[in-house]
Residue, then its C-alpha position, 0 to 999 in steps of 0.5 A: m610625149f613629156v619632152t619640152a621643145s627647149a632641153p632634152a628630157p631627162w629621162n631618154n634613153a641616152n640617160i636612163n641607166h646613168r640616173e641615181g636610182c635606175n640601173e642597168h639592169v632595170h628592164i624598161g618596157q614597152g609604149h608609153k608605159r616605157t614614157l611613164l618608168e622612166a619618167a619615174c626615173g626621172l624623177r627619182a632622182v630628185s626625189s627618192r628620200s622617204y622625207n622628201c617624199a612625205t613632204h610630196y605626200v601633203g604638198i602636192p594635194m595641196l597645189f592640187l586642191a589650191v588650182i582646182l578651187p577658183l576653177e570649180a567656181l566656174r560653171v560651163h552651162t550645157g543645158r540642164h547641167e552646169i559642169p564645173l571647170a576643175i572637173i572639164l580641164t582635170l579629165p585630159a590629164i585625168m585619162g592620160w594618168i589612166w592611160l599610161d597605168l592603168g593601176v596608178g591613174a585609176t588610184l590617182f582618180a580615186i584620191l583626186c574624187p575626195l578634193f573635188v568633192v572639198s573643194e565645192l564644199v569650199v566653193r559654197h561658203g563664198f568668194a572670199l574663203t575660196w580665195w583665201t583657202t586657195a591662198i594659203l593651200f598654195g604657199i603651203g603645197w610649196l613650202f612642203q615642195l621647196l623644203g623637201h627638195s632643199t632640205f632632204e635632196h639638195r636638188r632642184p625639183a624636176f619641174v623647174d628643169d621639165l614643167s611636164f613634172t607637174l602632170i608626172g609627180p602626182m602619178f609619181v606620189a601614187a605608185k609610191l603609195l602603191v608600192s609602199l603598201g605593197l600593192r605595186r611591187d613591179l613599180a619599186p625598181y623605178l621608184 
């Protein structure tokens, strides 16, 4: 599901047990759960240090907000209602995250709801503020991501090799948050 045609997935069966942090004794589940856990092992190999994870906790939400801000200003008219394009375009990703793991997906959805509220509040203040905020969040968000990888991991981010990691990254952060709160200990071996 997350494999690109140009390069083999970094979490494929041939190398999953040999990635840093995912040893041969980790049992990987079945079906879609397996995909999430394999992707988590692939991300763990390039995002395992605590300082890098901290930069992800800040950078990924900033980047998400930067992406949805301009889309929040665009509306799809459905009779009496106007639905922000940001909601329409994000729904498939949210449904996919929930399908991969109900607990992690629902947590991610709960984290994203305030970001949609913030984006609506910014958009209500006009075009200029929306685009300035988008540019600032985008720049600082990427700064956090790249600083974390270059300074703390000394590796390039996983999305450089496979863009599907831009969708897995938010799940990885939500899963790490749940593990750190003691709510999903079952995911700890994969993160």
